[in-house]
Biotite code that builds the C-alpha atoms (Angstrom):
import biotite.structure as struc

atoms = struc.array([
    struc.Atom([68.072, 109.036, 102.946], chain_id="A", res_id=1, res_name="MET", atom_name="CA", element="C"),
    struc.Atom([69.785, 111.697, 104.989], chain_id="A", res_id=2, res_name="THR", atom_name="CA", element="C"),
    struc.Atom([73.390, 112.749, 104.552], chain_id="A", res_id=3, res_name="CYS", atom_name="CA", element="C"),
    struc.Atom([74.105, 111.085, 107.901], chain_id="A", res_id=4, res_name="GLY", atom_name="CA", element="C"),
    struc.Atom([73.208, 107.693, 106.418], chain_id="A", res_id=5, res_name="VAL", atom_name="CA", element="C"),
    struc.Atom([74.332, 108.295, 102.836], chain_id="A", res_id=6, res_name="LEU", atom_name="CA", element="C"),
    struc.Atom([78.056, 108.379, 103.601], chain_id="A", res_id=7, res_name="ARG", atom_name="CA", element="C"),
    struc.Atom([78.203, 105.164, 105.656], chain_id="A", res_id=8, res_name="PRO", atom_name="CA", element="C"),
    struc.Atom([75.905, 103.446, 103.152], chain_id="A", res_id=9, res_name="ALA", atom_name="CA", element="C"),
    struc.Atom([78.275, 104.480, 100.371], chain_id="A", res_id=10, res_name="GLY", atom_name="CA", element="C"),
    struc.Atom([81.237, 103.200, 102.369], chain_id="A", res_id=11, res_name="GLU", atom_name="CA", element="C"),
    struc.Atom([79.473, 99.868, 102.877], chain_id="A", res_id=12, res_name="LEU", atom_name="CA", element="C"),
    struc.Atom([78.528, 99.590, 99.200], chain_id="A", res_id=13, res_name="ALA", atom_name="CA", element="C"),
    struc.Atom([82.064, 100.492, 98.143], chain_id="A", res_id=14, res_name="GLY", atom_name="CA", element="C"),
    struc.Atom([83.578, 97.919, 100.484], chain_id="A", res_id=15, res_name="ARG", atom_name="CA", element="C"),
    struc.Atom([81.148, 95.286, 99.261], chain_id="A", res_id=16, res_name="ALA", atom_name="CA", element="C"),
    struc.Atom([81.952, 95.944, 95.609], chain_id="A", res_id=17, res_name="LEU", atom_name="CA", element="C"),
    struc.Atom([85.708, 95.967, 96.183], chain_id="A", res_id=18, res_name="LEU", atom_name="CA", element="C"),
    struc.Atom([85.694, 92.854, 98.350], chain_id="A", res_id=19, res_name="GLY", atom_name="CA", element="C"),
    struc.Atom([83.272, 90.920, 96.159], chain_id="A", res_id=20, res_name="LEU", atom_name="CA", element="C"),
    struc.Atom([85.632, 91.171, 93.189], chain_id="A", res_id=21, res_name="LEU", atom_name="CA", element="C"),
    struc.Atom([88.311, 89.313, 95.147], chain_id="A", res_id=22, res_name="PHE", atom_name="CA", element="C"),
    struc.Atom([85.966, 86.776, 96.719], chain_id="A", res_id=23, res_name="VAL", atom_name="CA", element="C"),
    struc.Atom([84.636, 85.853, 93.280], chain_id="A", res_id=24, res_name="LEU", atom_name="CA", element="C"),
    struc.Atom([88.158, 85.620, 91.844], chain_id="A", res_id=25, res_name="GLU", atom_name="CA", element="C"),
    struc.Atom([89.232, 83.409, 94.745], chain_id="A", res_id=26, res_name="GLY", atom_name="CA", element="C"),
    struc.Atom([86.328, 81.031, 94.135], chain_id="A", res_id=27, res_name="PHE", atom_name="CA", element="C"),
    struc.Atom([87.090, 81.157, 90.409], chain_id="A", res_id=28, res_name="GLY", atom_name="CA", element="C"),
    struc.Atom([90.646, 80.019, 91.081], chain_id="A", res_id=29, res_name="LYS", atom_name="CA", element="C"),
    struc.Atom([89.343, 77.201, 93.292], chain_id="A", res_id=30, res_name="LEU", atom_name="CA", element="C"),
    struc.Atom([86.989, 76.099, 90.514], chain_id="A", res_id=31, res_name="GLY", atom_name="CA", element="C"),
    struc.Atom([89.729, 76.131, 87.885], chain_id="A", res_id=32, res_name="ALA", atom_name="CA", element="C"),
    struc.Atom([92.695, 75.362, 90.095], chain_id="A", res_id=33, res_name="TYR", atom_name="CA", element="C"),
    struc.Atom([94.840, 73.649, 87.468], chain_id="A", res_id=34, res_name="ASP", atom_name="CA", element="C"),
    struc.Atom([94.267, 76.435, 84.940], chain_id="A", res_id=35, res_name="ALA", atom_name="CA", element="C"),
    struc.Atom([95.145, 79.082, 87.536], chain_id="A", res_id=36, res_name="ALA", atom_name="CA", element="C"),
    struc.Atom([98.303, 77.178, 88.508], chain_id="A", res_id=37, res_name="ALA", atom_name="CA", element="C"),
    struc.Atom([99.268, 76.898, 84.843], chain_id="A", res_id=38, res_name="GLY", atom_name="CA", element="C"),
    struc.Atom([98.713, 80.624, 84.324], chain_id="A", res_id=39, res_name="TYR", atom_name="CA", element="C"),
    struc.Atom([100.955, 81.420, 87.289], chain_id="A", res_id=40, res_name="MET", atom_name="CA", element="C"),
    struc.Atom([103.651, 79.043, 86.036], chain_id="A", res_id=41, res_name="ALA", atom_name="CA", element="C"),
    struc.Atom([103.565, 80.665, 82.585], chain_id="A", res_id=42, res_name="ALA", atom_name="CA", element="C"),
    struc.Atom([104.659, 83.913, 84.255], chain_id="A", res_id=43, res_name="PHE", atom_name="CA", element="C"),
    struc.Atom([107.404, 82.301, 86.317], chain_id="A", res_id=44, res_name="GLY", atom_name="CA", element="C"),
    struc.Atom([105.450, 82.187, 89.558], chain_id="A", res_id=45, res_name="MET", atom_name="CA", element="C"),
    struc.Atom([105.577, 78.920, 91.502], chain_id="A", res_id=46, res_name="PRO", atom_name="CA", element="C"),
    struc.Atom([102.128, 77.300, 91.544], chain_id="A", res_id=47, res_name="PRO", atom_name="CA", element="C"),
    struc.Atom([102.766, 76.510, 95.220], chain_id="A", res_id=48, res_name="LEU", atom_name="CA", element="C"),
    struc.Atom([101.841, 80.165, 95.843], chain_id="A", res_id=49, res_name="LEU", atom_name="CA", element="C"),
    struc.Atom([98.328, 79.636, 94.482], chain_id="A", res_id=50, res_name="LEU", atom_name="CA", element="C"),
    struc.Atom([96.805, 78.567, 97.841], chain_id="A", res_id=51, res_name="PRO", atom_name="CA", element="C"),
    struc.Atom([98.204, 81.742, 99.423], chain_id="A", res_id=52, res_name="ALA", atom_name="CA", element="C"),
    struc.Atom([96.766, 83.870, 96.611], chain_id="A", res_id=53, res_name="ALA", atom_name="CA", element="C"),
    struc.Atom([93.367, 82.225, 97.020], chain_id="A", res_id=54, res_name="ILE", atom_name="CA", element="C"),
    struc.Atom([93.509, 82.688, 100.799], chain_id="A", res_id=55, res_name="ALA", atom_name="CA", element="C"),
    struc.Atom([94.330, 86.390, 100.418], chain_id="A", res_id=56, res_name="VAL", atom_name="CA", element="C"),
    struc.Atom([91.563, 86.931, 97.888], chain_id="A", res_id=57, res_name="GLU", atom_name="CA", element="C"),
    struc.Atom([88.916, 85.074, 99.878], chain_id="A", res_id=58, res_name="LEU", atom_name="CA", element="C"),
    struc.Atom([90.020, 86.074, 103.363], chain_id="A", res_id=59, res_name="GLY", atom_name="CA", element="C"),
    struc.Atom([90.886, 89.719, 102.826], chain_id="A", res_id=60, res_name="ALA", atom_name="CA", element="C"),
    struc.Atom([87.970, 90.142, 100.420], chain_id="A", res_id=61, res_name="GLY", atom_name="CA", element="C"),
    struc.Atom([85.514, 88.886, 103.033], chain_id="A", res_id=62, res_name="LEU", atom_name="CA", element="C"),
    struc.Atom([87.130, 91.001, 105.765], chain_id="A", res_id=63, res_name="LEU", atom_name="CA", element="C"),
    struc.Atom([86.751, 94.122, 103.616], chain_id="A", res_id=64, res_name="VAL", atom_name="CA", element="C"),
    struc.Atom([83.100, 93.323, 102.902], chain_id="A", res_id=65, res_name="ILE", atom_name="CA", element="C"),
    struc.Atom([82.163, 92.886, 106.557], chain_id="A", res_id=66, res_name="ILE", atom_name="CA", element="C"),
    struc.Atom([84.475, 95.632, 107.747], chain_id="A", res_id=67, res_name="GLY", atom_name="CA", element="C"),
    struc.Atom([86.519, 93.539, 110.193], chain_id="A", res_id=68, res_name="TRP", atom_name="CA", element="C"),
    struc.Atom([90.236, 94.354, 110.488], chain_id="A", res_id=69, res_name="HIS", atom_name="CA", element="C"),
    struc.Atom([89.585, 96.426, 107.400], chain_id="A", res_id=70, res_name="THR", atom_name="CA", element="C"),
    struc.Atom([92.789, 98.438, 107.379], chain_id="A", res_id=71, res_name="ARG", atom_name="CA", element="C"),
    struc.Atom([95.007, 95.351, 107.424], chain_id="A", res_id=72, res_name="LEU", atom_name="CA", element="C"),
    struc.Atom([92.863, 93.518, 104.848], chain_id="A", res_id=73, res_name="ALA", atom_name="CA", element="C"),
    struc.Atom([92.881, 96.560, 102.562], chain_id="A", res_id=74, res_name="ALA", atom_name="CA", element="C"),
    struc.Atom([96.654, 96.870, 102.865], chain_id="A", res_id=75, res_name="LEU", atom_name="CA", element="C"),
    struc.Atom([97.056, 93.183, 101.956], chain_id="A", res_id=76, res_name="CYS", atom_name="CA", element="C"),
    struc.Atom([94.818, 93.583, 98.915], chain_id="A", res_id=77, res_name="LEU", atom_name="CA", element="C"),
    struc.Atom([96.662, 96.745, 97.845], chain_id="A", res_id=78, res_name="ALA", atom_name="CA", element="C"),
    struc.Atom([99.932, 94.805, 97.902], chain_id="A", res_id=79, res_name="ALA", atom_name="CA", element="C"),
    struc.Atom([98.270, 91.883, 96.109], chain_id="A", res_id=80, res_name="PHE", atom_name="CA", element="C"),
    struc.Atom([97.076, 94.219, 93.340], chain_id="A", res_id=81, res_name="CYS", atom_name="CA", element="C"),
    struc.Atom([100.501, 95.820, 92.846], chain_id="A", res_id=82, res_name="VAL", atom_name="CA", element="C"),
    struc.Atom([102.162, 92.395, 92.702], chain_id="A", res_id=83, res_name="ILE", atom_name="CA", element="C"),
    struc.Atom([99.568, 91.122, 90.232], chain_id="A", res_id=84, res_name="ALA", atom_name="CA", element="C"),
    struc.Atom([100.067, 94.195, 88.033], chain_id="A", res_id=85, res_name="ALA", atom_name="CA", element="C"),
    struc.Atom([103.852, 93.913, 87.998], chain_id="A", res_id=86, res_name="VAL", atom_name="CA", element="C"),
    struc.Atom([104.003, 90.129, 87.546], chain_id="A", res_id=87, res_name="VAL", atom_name="CA", element="C"),
    struc.Atom([101.101, 89.409, 85.195], chain_id="A", res_id=88, res_name="PHE", atom_name="CA", element="C"),
    struc.Atom([100.289, 92.579, 83.257], chain_id="A", res_id=89, res_name="HIS", atom_name="CA", element="C"),
    struc.Atom([103.453, 94.228, 81.940], chain_id="A", res_id=90, res_name="THR", atom_name="CA", element="C"),
    struc.Atom([103.081, 93.463, 78.229], chain_id="A", res_id=91, res_name="ARG", atom_name="CA", element="C"),
    struc.Atom([102.111, 97.045, 77.507], chain_id="A", res_id=92, res_name="PHE", atom_name="CA", element="C"),
    struc.Atom([102.022, 96.458, 73.742], chain_id="A", res_id=93, res_name="GLY", atom_name="CA", element="C"),
    struc.Atom([98.862, 94.432, 74.390], chain_id="A", res_id=94, res_name="ASP", atom_name="CA", element="C"),
    struc.Atom([96.089, 96.952, 75.113], chain_id="A", res_id=95, res_name="ARG", atom_name="CA", element="C"),
    struc.Atom([94.202, 94.421, 77.254], chain_id="A", res_id=96, res_name="ASN", atom_name="CA", element="C"),
    struc.Atom([97.259, 93.846, 79.454], chain_id="A", res_id=97, res_name="GLN", atom_name="CA", element="C"),
    struc.Atom([97.770, 97.601, 79.810], chain_id="A", res_id=98, res_name="LEU", atom_name="CA", element="C"),
    struc.Atom([94.161, 97.997, 80.931], chain_id="A", res_id=99, res_name="ILE", atom_name="CA", element="C"),
    struc.Atom([94.602, 95.202, 83.497], chain_id="A", res_id=100, res_name="HIS", atom_name="CA", element="C"),
    struc.Atom([97.810, 96.832, 84.739], chain_id="A", res_id=101, res_name="PHE", atom_name="CA", element="C"),
    struc.Atom([96.040, 100.185, 85.158], chain_id="A", res_id=102, res_name="GLU", atom_name="CA", element="C"),
    struc.Atom([93.024, 98.519, 86.779], chain_id="A", res_id=103, res_name="LYS", atom_name="CA", element="C"),
    struc.Atom([95.206, 96.713, 89.301], chain_id="A", res_id=104, res_name="ASP", atom_name="CA", element="C"),
    struc.Atom([96.995, 99.946, 90.216], chain_id="A", res_id=105, res_name="LEU", atom_name="CA", element="C"),
    struc.Atom([93.659, 101.777, 90.543], chain_id="A", res_id=106, res_name="ALA", atom_name="CA", element="C"),
    struc.Atom([92.353, 99.027, 92.839], chain_id="A", res_id=107, res_name="LEU", atom_name="CA", element="C"),
    struc.Atom([95.533, 99.287, 94.905], chain_id="A", res_id=108, res_name="ALA", atom_name="CA", element="C"),
    struc.Atom([94.833, 103.007, 95.236], chain_id="A", res_id=109, res_name="GLY", atom_name="CA", element="C"),
    struc.Atom([91.268, 102.348, 96.363], chain_id="A", res_id=110, res_name="ALA", atom_name="CA", element="C"),
    struc.Atom([92.516, 99.884, 98.971], chain_id="A", res_id=111, res_name="PHE", atom_name="CA", element="C"),
    struc.Atom([95.111, 102.366, 100.221], chain_id="A", res_id=112, res_name="LEU", atom_name="CA", element="C"),
    struc.Atom([92.334, 104.938, 100.684], chain_id="A", res_id=113, res_name="ILE", atom_name="CA", element="C"),
    struc.Atom([90.291, 102.319, 102.560], chain_id="A", res_id=114, res_name="LEU", atom_name="CA", element="C"),
    struc.Atom([93.340, 101.513, 104.679], chain_id="A", res_id=115, res_name="CYS", atom_name="CA", element="C"),
    struc.Atom([93.851, 105.194, 105.496], chain_id="A", res_id=116, res_name="ALA", atom_name="CA", element="C"),
    struc.Atom([90.201, 106.031, 106.233], chain_id="A", res_id=117, res_name="ARG", atom_name="CA", element="C"),
    struc.Atom([88.948, 102.796, 107.766], chain_id="A", res_id=118, res_name="GLY", atom_name="CA", element="C"),
    struc.Atom([85.745, 100.891, 107.158], chain_id="A", res_id=119, res_name="ALA", atom_name="CA", element="C"),
    struc.Atom([83.242, 103.495, 108.300], chain_id="A", res_id=120, res_name="GLY", atom_name="CA", element="C"),
    struc.Atom([80.180, 103.335, 110.503], chain_id="A", res_id=121, res_name="ARG", atom_name="CA", element="C"),
    struc.Atom([78.478, 100.285, 108.978], chain_id="A", res_id=122, res_name="PHE", atom_name="CA", element="C"),
    struc.Atom([81.249, 97.841, 109.809], chain_id="A", res_id=123, res_name="SER", atom_name="CA", element="C"),
    struc.Atom([82.307, 95.353, 112.427], chain_id="A", res_id=124, res_name="LEU", atom_name="CA", element="C"),
    struc.Atom([85.343, 97.545, 113.128], chain_id="A", res_id=125, res_name="ASP", atom_name="CA", element="C"),
    struc.Atom([83.037, 100.389, 114.208], chain_id="A", res_id=126, res_name="ALA", atom_name="CA", element="C"),
    struc.Atom([80.795, 98.020, 116.166], chain_id="A", res_id=127, res_name="TRP", atom_name="CA", element="C"),
    struc.Atom([83.852, 96.544, 117.903], chain_id="A", res_id=128, res_name="ARG", atom_name="CA", element="C"),
    struc.Atom([85.029, 100.050, 118.820], chain_id="A", res_id=129, res_name="ALA", atom_name="CA", element="C"),
    struc.Atom([81.546, 100.868, 120.114], chain_id="A", res_id=130, res_name="GLY", atom_name="CA", element="C"),
    struc.Atom([81.285, 104.061, 118.095], chain_id="A", res_id=131, res_name="SER", atom_name="CA", element="C"),
    struc.Atom([79.828, 105.489, 114.910], chain_id="A", res_id=132, res_name="ASP", atom_name="CA", element="C"),
    struc.Atom([83.248, 105.622, 113.274], chain_id="A", res_id=133, res_name="GLN", atom_name="CA", element="C"),
    struc.Atom([85.865, 102.966, 112.569], chain_id="A", res_id=134, res_name="ALA", atom_name="CA", element="C"),
    struc.Atom([88.714, 103.015, 115.097], chain_id="A", res_id=135, res_name="PRO", atom_name="CA", element="C"),
    struc.Atom([92.000, 104.702, 114.268], chain_id="A", res_id=136, res_name="ALA", atom_name="CA", element="C"),
    struc.Atom([93.741, 101.320, 114.188], chain_id="A", res_id=137, res_name="THR", atom_name="CA", element="C"),
    struc.Atom([91.967, 98.260, 112.853], chain_id="A", res_id=138, res_name="SER", atom_name="CA", element="C"),
])
């Protein structure tokens, strides 16, 4: 594999891994809807927000994977991660919660980088722009 293919392949793999995490979590919430609603309620979040959370995870996750409107999807997932960290993972005395808090912030950082750089060559954004690079605004 040449360097000319390695970078876009890495961008595609990175997008797929980031997006897949959220797609799987969205389907997980659908499969255990009542448990997810109960978890949200235990943290003071109205369970009526659960459909929106699932829609963000599934929709933005899929958009990141395929590289379509990637910058907006990545920005939405960055915000989602920060909100999840602040709402659900602030019991820092619990090592597991601290790790989840740090993980959510790290994912937000990855999504902000994706938002800033765009999807890369192997994406629908690049195909839509008719070039080898993602457009400046997507």
